[in-house]
Residue, then its C-alpha position, 0 to 999 in steps of 0.5 A: x153768566x160769563x165772568x171774564x176772558x182769562x186770556x185771548x191770543x192770536x185772535x185778530x188784534x187780540x194778540x196777547x190779551x190777559x184779563x188781569x185785575x179788570x173787574x169781572x163782567x156783571x149782568x149789564x156790561x157797557x163796552x166803549x171803543x172807537x172804530x177798529x178798536x176790536x169790538x167786533x172781534x170781541x163779539x166774534x169770540x162770543x159767537x165761537x162760544x155758542x158756535x164752535x165750528x166758527x173757530x176754524x176761521x181763526x187758526x192758531x187762536x187760543x182763549x179761555x172764557x170763565x163763567x160765574x160758576x167757575x166753569x171754563x170754556x176754551x179753544x180745545x173744549x166748548x162743551x155745554x156752552x151757555x145760550x148766547x145770541x150775538x148781533x154784529x156785522x156778521x149777523x147783518x151780512x148773513x141775514x140781509x141777502x139782497x138789498x130789500x129782502x130778508x133771508x129765504x127761510x122767513x116763511x109767512x102764514x100763507x105759504x104754510x100749505x106749500x111747505x107742508x106739501x113739500x114735506x109730503x113730497x119729501x116723504x114720498x121721495x124718502x120711501x122710494x130711496x129706502x126701497x132702493x137702499x134695501x134692494x142694493x143692500x141685499x145685493x151687497x150682502x150676497x156679493x160679499x157673502x160669495x167672496x167671503x166663502x171663496x176666501x174662507x175655503x181657500x184660506x182653509x186649504x192654505x192652512x192645511x198646506x202650511x200646517x198653520x191652523x190660525x191662517x184664516x180669511x182675514x189673513x188671506x185678505x191681508x196677503x191679497x192686499x200685498x200681492x194684488x198690484x203685481x200678483x204674477x211676481x209672487x207665483x212660484x213654479x211647481x218645483x219651488x212650491x214643492x221645495x218650500x212646502x217640504x221645508x215647512x213640513x219637515x221642521x215640525x219634528x225638531x222641537x224644543x230640547x230642555x237642558x240636562x241636570x247632573x244626578x242628584x247624588x254623586x259617589x264622591x259626596x256619598x263617600x265623604x259622608x260615609x267616611x265620617x261615620x266609619x271613623x266614629x266608635x261607641x262602647x257599652x257594657x255588652x251582653x255577649x248573647x246580644x252582641x252575637x245575635x243582632x236581631x235579638x239585640x234590635x228586638x230588646x232595644x225596641x222593647x226597652x222603650x216600652x218599659x221606662x219606669x216599669x218593673x213588670x214585663x209588658x209582654x208576659x206580665x212577670x216581674x223584671x229585676x232591677x239588676x236585669x234592667x240595669x244590665x240591659x241599659x248598660x248594653x244600650x248606652x246613649x252614644x251607642x244608640x246615636x251611632x247606631x241611628x247615624x249608621x242606619x241613616x247612611x245605610x238607608x241613604x246609600x241604598x236609595x241614592x239616585x245616580x241616574x240622569x234624565x236624558x232627551x230622546x236622541x230623535x229630538x235633536x237635529x240630525x247632524x247632532x244626533x251621533x255626537x249625542x249618542x256618544x255622550x249618552x253611552x258615556x252617561x250610561x257607562x258612568x251611571x253603571x260605574x256609579x251604581x256599583x260604587x254606591x253598592x260597595x259603599x252601602x255594603x261597607x256601611x252595613x258592615x259598620x252596623x256590626x262593628x260600632x266599637x271599631x273604626x273602619x276604612x273604605x278603599x272604594x275608588x271614586x275618582x271617576x265621580x267628576x266625569x259626569x260634570x264634564x259629560x253634562x256640560x258637553x250634552x248641554x252644549x249640544x242642546x244650545x247648538x240644537x236650539x240655535x240651529x232650530x231658531x235659524x231653521x224656524x226663520x227659514x221656515x217662517x220665510x218659506x211659509x210667507x212665500x207660500x201664503x203670498x203665492x196662494x194669495x196671488x193664485x186666488x186673486x188671479x183665478x177667481x177674478x177678484x178685481x171684478x168681484x170687488x168692483x161689483x161689490x164697490x158699485x153696490x156699496x156706492x149705491x147704498x152710500x148714495x142712498x144713505x146720503x140722499x136720506x140724510x139730505x131729505x131728513x135735513x131738508x125736512x127738518x129745515x122746512x119744519x123749522x121754518x113752519x115753526x118760526x113763520x108765525x112770529x117773524x112777520x108780526x114781530x119784525x114789522x112792529x119793531x121796524x116801525x118803532x126803529x124807523x118811524x119816519x122812514x115809512x118802511x114796512x115788511x110784507x109777504x111776497x111769493x116763495x115764502x119770502x118777505x119784502x121791505x117796502x117804502x110807501x108801498x114800493x120796494x125799498x131800494x137803496x137802503x142806507x147803512x143805518x136802515x140796513x142795520x136797523x132792519x137786521x137789528x129788528x130781525x135779531x130782536x124778533x128771533x131772540x124768543x123763537x123756538x121756545x127760547x127764554x130771554x132770562x136764560x139768554x146772554x145777548x151781545x150787541x155790537x154797534x147797533x148804530x151805523x157809523x153813517x146813520x145815527x138817526x135811530x139812537x133813541x129808538x135803539x136805546x129804548x129797545x136795549x133798556x126795555x126789550x132786553x131788560x129780562x136778559x140773563x146777561x147783556x153786553x153792549x159794545x159801541x163806538x157811538x158816544x151818544x148811545x154810550x152816554x145814554x146807556x151810561x146814565x141809565x145803568x150807572x149813578x151820576x152822583x157816584x161818577x158813573x162807577x161800577x155797581x152790582x148790576x152794571x160794569x163799564x169797559x174800554x177797548x183800547x187799540x194800541x201799537x206794539x212798540x217792538x213788533x210794530x203791530x196793532x193789539x187790542x185790550x179790554x180794561x176798566x173804563x178810564x176815569x175821564x171817559x167814565x166821569x163825563x157825559x161825552x168823550x170830549x174830555x178824554x180826547x183832550x187828555x190824550x192829545x195833551x199827553x201826546x203834545x207834552x210827551x218827551x219821547x212820544x210813541x209811534x202809537x200816539x202819533x198814529x192815532x193823533x190825527x183822528x183824535x185831533x179831528x174829533x176834538x176840533x169838530x166838537x170844540x169848533x161846533x160849540x163855538x161856531x155852530x152856524x157853519x157846518x164844516x169844521x175845517x171852515x171854522x179853523x180861523x177861530x184858532x189860526x189866522x194864517x191860511x197856511x196853518x189852517x190848511x196844514x191842520x185840516x190836511x193832517x186831521x183829514x188825510x192822516x186820520x184815514x191811513x189804512x196801515x202803518x206803511x204810509x206812516x213809516x214811509x215818512x221818517x219824521x212822522x212822529x215829530x211832525x204829528x207832535x208839532x201839529x198837536x202842540x200847535x193846536x194846544x198853543x192856539x187854544x190856549x192863546x185864543x180861548x184861555x178860559x176853556x183851555x184852563x178849564x180843560x187842564x183842570x179837568x184832566x189834572x194838569x197845570x195850564 
């Protein structure tokens, strides 16, 4: 069920409506409002909820409808709406095509055969159209395949010409779109084409060149490391024979590591004297051993030092940079040769240190050229940067040349293969296929419509006629079948011409009720909104409508009835609400009042939905409510334009009711004004104000009168004073009802 309308803006007179603290909708909802207050506009919102396409008629409108389960439907999202049926003025217009005829889609039983014959003819037509579609589809595929093959072959040729293996039929198609307006402008001369092709192809050998890194080892750094070792010394209790024979010394050094804590020779098994072990340990002292290891490490480092540089191939460079690179390459080779020699000398000195651990040594090797390599590497990398920059620029020229070639080839292809003619032929075949598809869709739609008519016709006539006789028992209006699947309204066996607005409304309402349960719909799953089922000009059917609303629509999941008719409003109020509780809202039913008011700032009409005012809710008629509105206007120190604009209509309502009670024998209310006013001038003034001003079609006429508000208030005051003077008991009683001092 629908719970409330959270907001509604720019929707007719609902310009800035917010639900606020108004009670949420119940299962039964009674809505009262005068003509033009916004009832029909509200019903159209309910229509949009179930028919979202209607929202296009309300550009700029926004709304949010909240359901009882918390689901929210708004102008941007109307998915899965509840099942909702709306009866309003739009329904009457849509379902009353002519003066005495219901819509053509009402089908009676006698015409079922004609409808089924129509379906047979539609099926035969569908078979013929499908055959045509198949034939045209085959032709379309053949033409498209031929054109695609031509494009594929030509694209392959362009790819070979430019060396771009990604160029394909799709890219050729894009190029054709660019040149087809004026292909001749893109066609090159043979000389220009050859030059562009040469440019594109020649650049392929100039690839990317990586930056160069300095050598991993530098002679100056190696010299620094060696110098520190050369300055170190280590002493021991040298054994002369070992000192003179370094190989023997190395062998014994290794052997000692296998005899720690042992007094027996691991080689021959003989005993080793303590004195001999002590002498050997004295020869190999710890400091001596550490220095030996350090010198050995520097020797190994020098013998494996890498002072070479990985250089790019000279042919990788753009030609105008190759000579300069060749010179730098020679410098690198010279430096590497020098560095290799220097490192060799350093290694020799390090090996010499191995034989003189007890002595400090000096190194006189010249490493002054060591830093030259940094400058050379920097110069080479500058060439690499220049190469990449020029290569990038040339790539741009190459890309441009490639694009020109591709457009040239697209223009040649377009011209030489009569592409416009082939595309026209393809489009013609495509149009035929699409036309066949549209015809098939139309056939399906019409067939569905006919089937829907067949499913509805059995209910329409019987239910409509039954309800119509209940609504119009004294009018002798009935519904009968006519040719073509329509039915006709008749009065006393003749076509019912000149139907009154009340009869038209009653007929449309009867049709609405007859369709509520069509196509398997269930009332207990349906929300129904009824807007003014009683015509303003014909109120003879109030009790019949009341009976249908309270009996026929009782099973509805949720029911909304909006009316301006005070009699119908009172009947429903007494049915759905409890008199002893002053007709207050209850669990099953709520009542609301739609108020139309004039915005003081913008001078535009606005509508709002609110809980029913106490006076309108408590009493059986609107008489007390109207008196309250008039009395408030007459007593206001600063009356508003809205109060003045609505006062003529309210005054007429009040005088019609009051004078009708006092003098019922006279029909026209204006002929009874002598009961309140003795002066003929006063009577004419009151009558003209209530009659003419109550029919103002807009604010313009009111605003054209500079004293409209003041004059309106004075006239209402005059009526209040006359009522008090002529009928004080009634005036006092009414003041007591509305809670003011007489």
